[in-house]
mmCIF file of the N, C-alpha and C atoms, coordinates in Angstrom:
data_MODEL
# 
_entry.id   MODEL 
# 
loop_
_atom_site.group_PDB 
_atom_site.id 
_atom_site.type_symbol 
_atom_site.label_atom_id 
_atom_site.label_alt_id 
_atom_site.label_comp_id 
_atom_site.label_asym_id 
_atom_site.label_entity_id 
_atom_site.label_seq_id 
_atom_site.pdbx_PDB_ins_code 
_atom_site.Cartn_x 
_atom_site.Cartn_y 
_atom_site.Cartn_z 
_atom_site.occupancy 
_atom_site.B_iso_or_equiv 
_atom_site.pdbx_formal_charge 
_atom_site.auth_seq_id 
_atom_site.auth_comp_id 
_atom_site.auth_asym_id 
_atom_site.auth_atom_id 
_atom_site.pdbx_PDB_model_num 
ATOM 1   N N  . MET A 1 1  ? 6.006   -12.739 25.656  1.00 0.00 ? 1  MET A N  1 
ATOM 2   C CA . MET A 1 1  ? 5.413   -12.399 24.519  1.00 0.00 ? 1  MET A CA 1 
ATOM 3   C C  . MET A 1 1  ? 5.212   -13.457 23.734  1.00 0.00 ? 1  MET A C  1 
ATOM 4   N N  . GLY A 1 2  ? 3.932   -13.408 22.968  1.00 0.00 ? 2  GLY A N  1 
ATOM 5   C CA . GLY A 1 2  ? 3.435   -14.536 22.032  1.00 0.00 ? 2  GLY A CA 1 
ATOM 6   C C  . GLY A 1 2  ? 4.334   -14.773 20.921  1.00 0.00 ? 2  GLY A C  1 
ATOM 7   N N  . PRO A 1 3  ? 4.109   -15.697 19.969  1.00 0.00 ? 3  PRO A N  1 
ATOM 8   C CA . PRO A 1 3  ? 4.623   -15.976 18.930  1.00 0.00 ? 3  PRO A CA 1 
ATOM 9   C C  . PRO A 1 3  ? 4.726   -14.961 17.713  1.00 0.00 ? 3  PRO A C  1 
ATOM 10  N N  . PHE A 1 4  ? 3.676   -14.084 17.827  1.00 0.00 ? 4  PHE A N  1 
ATOM 11  C CA . PHE A 1 4  ? 3.833   -13.073 16.669  1.00 0.00 ? 4  PHE A CA 1 
ATOM 12  C C  . PHE A 1 4  ? 4.388   -11.840 17.329  1.00 0.00 ? 4  PHE A C  1 
ATOM 13  N N  . ARG A 1 5  ? 5.640   -11.518 16.617  1.00 0.00 ? 5  ARG A N  1 
ATOM 14  C CA . ARG A 1 5  ? 6.399   -10.486 17.174  1.00 0.00 ? 5  ARG A CA 1 
ATOM 15  C C  . ARG A 1 5  ? 6.366   -9.189  16.410  1.00 0.00 ? 5  ARG A C  1 
ATOM 16  N N  . GLY A 1 6  ? 5.812   -9.243  15.116  1.00 0.00 ? 6  GLY A N  1 
ATOM 17  C CA . GLY A 1 6  ? 5.841   -7.966  14.150  1.00 0.00 ? 6  GLY A CA 1 
ATOM 18  C C  . GLY A 1 6  ? 5.478   -8.527  12.750  1.00 0.00 ? 6  GLY A C  1 
ATOM 19  N N  . LEU A 1 7  ? 5.479   -7.541  11.904  1.00 0.00 ? 7  LEU A N  1 
ATOM 20  C CA . LEU A 1 7  ? 4.823   -7.438  10.754  1.00 0.00 ? 7  LEU A CA 1 
ATOM 21  C C  . LEU A 1 7  ? 5.937   -6.751  9.600   1.00 0.00 ? 7  LEU A C  1 
ATOM 22  N N  . HIS A 1 8  ? 6.576   -7.374  8.632   1.00 0.00 ? 8  HIS A N  1 
ATOM 23  C CA . HIS A 1 8  ? 7.374   -6.699  7.922   1.00 0.00 ? 8  HIS A CA 1 
ATOM 24  C C  . HIS A 1 8  ? 6.746   -5.751  6.967   1.00 0.00 ? 8  HIS A C  1 
ATOM 25  N N  . HIS A 1 9  ? 5.934   -6.617  6.000   1.00 0.00 ? 9  HIS A N  1 
ATOM 26  C CA . HIS A 1 9  ? 5.132   -5.872  5.020   1.00 0.00 ? 9  HIS A CA 1 
ATOM 27  C C  . HIS A 1 9  ? 3.994   -6.777  4.599   1.00 0.00 ? 9  HIS A C  1 
ATOM 28  N N  . VAL A 1 10 ? 3.103   -5.988  3.851   1.00 0.00 ? 10 VAL A N  1 
ATOM 29  C CA . VAL A 1 10 ? 1.669   -6.688  3.263   1.00 0.00 ? 10 VAL A CA 1 
ATOM 30  C C  . VAL A 1 10 ? 1.734   -6.355  1.791   1.00 0.00 ? 10 VAL A C  1 
ATOM 31  N N  . ALA A 1 11 ? 1.472   -7.147  0.933   1.00 0.00 ? 11 ALA A N  1 
ATOM 32  C CA . ALA A 1 11 ? 1.274   -6.853  -0.547  1.00 0.00 ? 11 ALA A CA 1 
ATOM 33  C C  . ALA A 1 11 ? -0.204  -7.014  -0.884  1.00 0.00 ? 11 ALA A C  1 
ATOM 34  N N  . VAL A 1 12 ? -0.843  -6.148  -1.466  1.00 0.00 ? 12 VAL A N  1 
ATOM 35  C CA . VAL A 1 12 ? -2.386  -6.085  -1.589  1.00 0.00 ? 12 VAL A CA 1 
ATOM 36  C C  . VAL A 1 12 ? -2.126  -5.740  -3.300  1.00 0.00 ? 12 VAL A C  1 
ATOM 37  N N  . ILE A 1 13 ? -2.930  -6.777  -4.093  1.00 0.00 ? 13 ILE A N  1 
ATOM 38  C CA . ILE A 1 13 ? -3.079  -6.521  -5.531  1.00 0.00 ? 13 ILE A CA 1 
ATOM 39  C C  . ILE A 1 13 ? -4.434  -5.996  -5.678  1.00 0.00 ? 13 ILE A C  1 
ATOM 40  N N  . CYS A 1 14 ? -4.545  -5.017  -6.394  1.00 0.00 ? 14 CYS A N  1 
ATOM 41  C CA . CYS A 1 14 ? -5.970  -4.336  -6.779  1.00 0.00 ? 14 CYS A CA 1 
ATOM 42  C C  . CYS A 1 14 ? -6.157  -4.302  -8.198  1.00 0.00 ? 14 CYS A C  1 
ATOM 43  N N  . SER A 1 15 ? -7.371  -3.950  -8.373  1.00 0.00 ? 15 SER A N  1 
ATOM 44  C CA . SER A 1 15 ? -7.722  -3.733  -10.004 1.00 0.00 ? 15 SER A CA 1 
ATOM 45  C C  . SER A 1 15 ? -7.888  -2.223  -10.208 1.00 0.00 ? 15 SER A C  1 
ATOM 46  N N  . ASP A 1 16 ? -7.946  -1.293  -9.418  1.00 0.00 ? 16 ASP A N  1 
ATOM 47  C CA . ASP A 1 16 ? -8.024  0.092   -9.204  1.00 0.00 ? 16 ASP A CA 1 
ATOM 48  C C  . ASP A 1 16 ? -7.177  0.785   -8.290  1.00 0.00 ? 16 ASP A C  1 
ATOM 49  N N  . TYR A 1 17 ? -5.896  1.197   -8.995  1.00 0.00 ? 17 TYR A N  1 
ATOM 50  C CA . TYR A 1 17 ? -4.818  1.622   -8.083  1.00 0.00 ? 17 TYR A CA 1 
ATOM 51  C C  . TYR A 1 17 ? -5.273  2.959   -7.422  1.00 0.00 ? 17 TYR A C  1 
ATOM 52  N N  . GLN A 1 18 ? -5.979  3.871   -8.151  1.00 0.00 ? 18 GLN A N  1 
ATOM 53  C CA . GLN A 1 18 ? -6.367  5.247   -7.512  1.00 0.00 ? 18 GLN A CA 1 
ATOM 54  C C  . GLN A 1 18 ? -7.389  5.247   -6.402  1.00 0.00 ? 18 GLN A C  1 
ATOM 55  N N  . ARG A 1 19 ? -8.453  4.216   -6.841  1.00 0.00 ? 19 ARG A N  1 
ATOM 56  C CA . ARG A 1 19 ? -9.337  4.038   -5.821  1.00 0.00 ? 19 ARG A CA 1 
ATOM 57  C C  . ARG A 1 19 ? -8.761  3.160   -4.479  1.00 0.00 ? 19 ARG A C  1 
ATOM 58  N N  . SER A 1 20 ? -7.977  2.369   -4.562  1.00 0.00 ? 20 SER A N  1 
ATOM 59  C CA . SER A 1 20 ? -7.433  1.602   -3.516  1.00 0.00 ? 20 SER A CA 1 
ATOM 60  C C  . SER A 1 20 ? -6.297  2.589   -2.780  1.00 0.00 ? 20 SER A C  1 
ATOM 61  N N  . ARG A 1 21 ? -5.734  3.219   -3.405  1.00 0.00 ? 21 ARG A N  1 
ATOM 62  C CA . ARG A 1 21 ? -4.863  4.363   -2.750  1.00 0.00 ? 21 ARG A CA 1 
ATOM 63  C C  . ARG A 1 21 ? -5.634  5.322   -1.800  1.00 0.00 ? 21 ARG A C  1 
ATOM 64  N N  . ALA A 1 22 ? -6.701  5.680   -2.479  1.00 0.00 ? 22 ALA A N  1 
ATOM 65  C CA . ALA A 1 22 ? -7.649  6.716   -1.699  1.00 0.00 ? 22 ALA A CA 1 
ATOM 66  C C  . ALA A 1 22 ? -8.052  5.965   -0.537  1.00 0.00 ? 22 ALA A C  1 
ATOM 67  N N  . PHE A 1 23 ? -8.410  4.660   -0.610  1.00 0.00 ? 23 PHE A N  1 
ATOM 68  C CA . PHE A 1 23 ? -9.034  3.913   0.467   1.00 0.00 ? 23 PHE A CA 1 
ATOM 69  C C  . PHE A 1 23 ? -8.209  3.803   1.644   1.00 0.00 ? 23 PHE A C  1 
ATOM 70  N N  . TYR A 1 24 ? -7.013  3.451   1.212   1.00 0.00 ? 24 TYR A N  1 
ATOM 71  C CA . TYR A 1 24 ? -5.937  3.260   2.266   1.00 0.00 ? 24 TYR A CA 1 
ATOM 72  C C  . TYR A 1 24 ? -5.516  4.664   3.018   1.00 0.00 ? 24 TYR A C  1 
ATOM 73  N N  . THR A 1 25 ? -5.354  5.631   2.233   1.00 0.00 ? 25 THR A N  1 
ATOM 74  C CA . THR A 1 25 ? -4.855  6.947   2.870   1.00 0.00 ? 25 THR A CA 1 
ATOM 75  C C  . THR A 1 25 ? -5.963  7.688   3.358   1.00 0.00 ? 25 THR A C  1 
ATOM 76  N N  . GLU A 1 26 ? -7.199  8.025   2.672   1.00 0.00 ? 26 GLU A N  1 
ATOM 77  C CA . GLU A 1 26 ? -8.208  8.687   3.204   1.00 0.00 ? 26 GLU A CA 1 
ATOM 78  C C  . GLU A 1 26 ? -9.158  7.947   4.220   1.00 0.00 ? 26 GLU A C  1 
ATOM 79  N N  . THR A 1 27 ? -9.420  6.813   4.027   1.00 0.00 ? 27 THR A N  1 
ATOM 80  C CA . THR A 1 27 ? -10.124 5.863   5.096   1.00 0.00 ? 27 THR A CA 1 
ATOM 81  C C  . THR A 1 27 ? -9.535  5.335   6.061   1.00 0.00 ? 27 THR A C  1 
ATOM 82  N N  . LEU A 1 28 ? -8.392  4.816   5.752   1.00 0.00 ? 28 LEU A N  1 
ATOM 83  C CA . LEU A 1 28 ? -7.539  4.113   7.044   1.00 0.00 ? 28 LEU A CA 1 
ATOM 84  C C  . LEU A 1 28 ? -6.593  5.191   7.454   1.00 0.00 ? 28 LEU A C  1 
ATOM 85  N N  . GLY A 1 29 ? -6.240  6.163   6.908   1.00 0.00 ? 29 GLY A N  1 
ATOM 86  C CA . GLY A 1 29 ? -5.138  7.064   7.633   1.00 0.00 ? 29 GLY A CA 1 
ATOM 87  C C  . GLY A 1 29 ? -3.711  6.726   7.280   1.00 0.00 ? 29 GLY A C  1 
ATOM 88  N N  . LEU A 1 30 ? -3.512  5.851   6.608   1.00 0.00 ? 30 LEU A N  1 
ATOM 89  C CA . LEU A 1 30 ? -1.969  5.565   6.134   1.00 0.00 ? 30 LEU A CA 1 
ATOM 90  C C  . LEU A 1 30 ? -1.413  6.383   5.327   1.00 0.00 ? 30 LEU A C  1 
ATOM 91  N N  . THR A 1 31 ? -0.079  6.690   5.429   1.00 0.00 ? 31 THR A N  1 
ATOM 92  C CA . THR A 1 31 ? 0.811   7.683   4.713   1.00 0.00 ? 31 THR A CA 1 
ATOM 93  C C  . THR A 1 31 ? 1.403   6.811   3.505   1.00 0.00 ? 31 THR A C  1 
ATOM 94  N N  . VAL A 1 32 ? 1.545   7.624   2.405   1.00 0.00 ? 32 VAL A N  1 
ATOM 95  C CA . VAL A 1 32 ? 2.424   7.169   1.369   1.00 0.00 ? 32 VAL A CA 1 
ATOM 96  C C  . VAL A 1 32 ? 3.804   7.564   1.552   1.00 0.00 ? 32 VAL A C  1 
ATOM 97  N N  . ASN A 1 33 ? 4.665   6.613   1.591   1.00 0.00 ? 33 ASN A N  1 
ATOM 98  C CA . ASN A 1 33 ? 6.190   6.695   1.788   1.00 0.00 ? 33 ASN A CA 1 
ATOM 99  C C  . ASN A 1 33 ? 6.761   6.761   0.652   1.00 0.00 ? 33 ASN A C  1 
ATOM 100 N N  . GLY A 1 34 ? 6.234   6.148   -0.704  1.00 0.00 ? 34 GLY A N  1 
ATOM 101 C CA . GLY A 1 34 ? 6.863   6.243   -1.814  1.00 0.00 ? 34 GLY A CA 1 
ATOM 102 C C  . GLY A 1 34 ? 6.215   5.556   -2.905  1.00 0.00 ? 34 GLY A C  1 
ATOM 103 N N  . ARG A 1 35 ? 6.491   5.813   -4.195  1.00 0.00 ? 35 ARG A N  1 
ATOM 104 C CA . ARG A 1 35 ? 5.772   5.443   -5.281  1.00 0.00 ? 35 ARG A CA 1 
ATOM 105 C C  . ARG A 1 35 ? 6.621   4.802   -6.392  1.00 0.00 ? 35 ARG A C  1 
ATOM 106 N N  . VAL A 1 36 ? 6.262   3.846   -6.964  1.00 0.00 ? 36 VAL A N  1 
ATOM 107 C CA . VAL A 1 36 ? 7.240   3.282   -7.944  1.00 0.00 ? 36 VAL A CA 1 
ATOM 108 C C  . VAL A 1 36 ? 6.445   3.037   -9.266  1.00 0.00 ? 36 VAL A C  1 
ATOM 109 N N  . LYS A 1 37 ? 6.499   3.497   -10.349 1.00 0.00 ? 37 LYS A N  1 
ATOM 110 C CA . LYS A 1 37 ? 5.818   3.120   -11.436 1.00 0.00 ? 37 LYS A CA 1 
ATOM 111 C C  . LYS A 1 37 ? 6.610   2.077   -12.402 1.00 0.00 ? 37 LYS A C  1 
ATOM 112 N N  . VAL A 1 38 ? 6.166   0.951   -12.292 1.00 0.00 ? 38 VAL A N  1 
ATOM 113 C CA . VAL A 1 38 ? 6.870   -0.096  -12.680 1.00 0.00 ? 38 VAL A CA 1 
ATOM 114 C C  . VAL A 1 38 ? 6.729   -0.132  -14.497 1.00 0.00 ? 38 VAL A C  1 
ATOM 115 N N  . SER A 1 39 ? 5.558   0.378   -14.800 1.00 0.00 ? 39 SER A N  1 
ATOM 116 C CA . SER A 1 39 ? 5.299   0.389   -16.312 1.00 0.00 ? 39 SER A CA 1 
ATOM 117 C C  . SER A 1 39 ? 4.246   1.293   -16.621 1.00 0.00 ? 39 SER A C  1 
ATOM 118 N N  . GLN A 1 40 ? 3.777   1.537   -17.572 1.00 0.00 ? 40 GLN A N  1 
ATOM 119 C CA . GLN A 1 40 ? 2.901   2.407   -18.178 1.00 0.00 ? 40 GLN A CA 1 
ATOM 120 C C  . GLN A 1 40 ? 1.463   1.735   -17.652 1.00 0.00 ? 40 GLN A C  1 
ATOM 121 N N  . ARG A 1 41 ? 1.342   0.476   -17.548 1.00 0.00 ? 41 ARG A N  1 
ATOM 122 C CA . ARG A 1 41 ? 0.244   -0.146  -17.212 1.00 0.00 ? 41 ARG A CA 1 
ATOM 123 C C  . ARG A 1 41 ? -0.112  0.187   -15.659 1.00 0.00 ? 41 ARG A C  1 
ATOM 124 N N  . ALA A 1 42 ? -1.388  0.648   -15.340 1.00 0.00 ? 42 ALA A N  1 
ATOM 125 C CA . ALA A 1 42 ? -1.681  1.155   -14.053 1.00 0.00 ? 42 ALA A CA 1 
ATOM 126 C C  . ALA A 1 42 ? -1.764  -0.210  -13.250 1.00 0.00 ? 42 ALA A C  1 
ATOM 127 N N  . ALA A 1 43 ? -1.809  -1.298  -13.754 1.00 0.00 ? 43 ALA A N  1 
ATOM 128 C CA . ALA A 1 43 ? -1.720  -2.535  -12.742 1.00 0.00 ? 43 ALA A CA 1 
ATOM 129 C C  . ALA A 1 43 ? -0.329  -2.792  -12.327 1.00 0.00 ? 43 ALA A C  1 
ATOM 130 N N  . GLN A 1 44 ? 0.565   -2.120  -12.691 1.00 0.00 ? 44 GLN A N  1 
ATOM 131 C CA . GLN A 1 44 ? 1.944   -2.286  -12.412 1.00 0.00 ? 44 GLN A CA 1 
ATOM 132 C C  . GLN A 1 44 ? 2.484   -1.230  -11.401 1.00 0.00 ? 44 GLN A C  1 
ATOM 133 N N  . ASN A 1 45 ? 1.501   -0.225  -10.945 1.00 0.00 ? 45 ASN A N  1 
ATOM 134 C CA . ASN A 1 45 ? 2.074   0.726   -9.956  1.00 0.00 ? 45 ASN A CA 1 
ATOM 135 C C  . ASN A 1 45 ? 2.061   0.180   -8.577  1.00 0.00 ? 45 ASN A C  1 
ATOM 136 N N  . VAL A 1 46 ? 2.942   0.736   -7.704  1.00 0.00 ? 46 VAL A N  1 
ATOM 137 C CA . VAL A 1 46 ? 3.388   0.302   -6.504  1.00 0.00 ? 46 VAL A CA 1 
ATOM 138 C C  . VAL A 1 46 ? 3.533   1.466   -5.688  1.00 0.00 ? 46 VAL A C  1 
ATOM 139 N N  . ALA A 1 47 ? 2.912   1.442   -4.496  1.00 0.00 ? 47 ALA A N  1 
ATOM 140 C CA . ALA A 1 47 ? 2.840   2.687   -3.408  1.00 0.00 ? 47 ALA A CA 1 
ATOM 141 C C  . ALA A 1 47 ? 3.368   1.916   -2.208  1.00 0.00 ? 47 ALA A C  1 
ATOM 142 N N  . THR A 1 48 ? 4.160   2.302   -1.423  1.00 0.00 ? 48 THR A N  1 
ATOM 143 C CA . THR A 1 48 ? 4.666   1.870   -0.188  1.00 0.00 ? 48 THR A CA 1 
ATOM 144 C C  . THR A 1 48 ? 3.838   2.777   0.904   1.00 0.00 ? 48 THR A C  1 
ATOM 145 N N  . LEU A 1 49 ? 3.118   2.206   1.816   1.00 0.00 ? 49 LEU A N  1 
ATOM 146 C CA . LEU A 1 49 ? 2.228   2.867   2.831   1.00 0.00 ? 49 LEU A CA 1 
ATOM 147 C C  . LEU A 1 49 ? 2.869   2.548   4.124   1.00 0.00 ? 49 LEU A C  1 
ATOM 148 N N  . GLY A 1 50 ? 2.867   3.665   4.982   1.00 0.00 ? 50 GLY A N  1 
ATOM 149 C CA . GLY A 1 50 ? 3.265   3.601   6.599   1.00 0.00 ? 50 GLY A CA 1 
ATOM 150 C C  . GLY A 1 50 ? 2.208   3.532   7.098   1.00 0.00 ? 50 GLY A C  1 
ATOM 151 N N  . LEU A 1 51 ? 2.276   3.119   8.350   1.00 0.00 ? 51 LEU A N  1 
ATOM 152 C CA . LEU A 1 51 ? 1.179   2.876   9.563   1.00 0.00 ? 51 LEU A CA 1 
ATOM 153 C C  . LEU A 1 51 ? 1.260   4.336   10.184  1.00 0.00 ? 51 LEU A C  1 
ATOM 154 N N  . GLY A 1 52 ? 1.954   5.047   10.219  1.00 0.00 ? 52 GLY A N  1 
ATOM 155 C CA . GLY A 1 52 ? 2.023   6.118   11.145  1.00 0.00 ? 52 GLY A CA 1 
ATOM 156 C C  . GLY A 1 52 ? 3.250   7.319   10.747  1.00 0.00 ? 52 GLY A C  1 
# 
């Protein structure tokens, strides 16, 4: 096995939460595992996405 053994997580910062979530779920087919609303500001919403 090579030096790359896995991936724990990736953080992506975006300017449009709803559009980005639609891209990752509808286009790439990822599933939403959870969502945390950090504050009223849309820039501070967090979604956890699963690969399958």
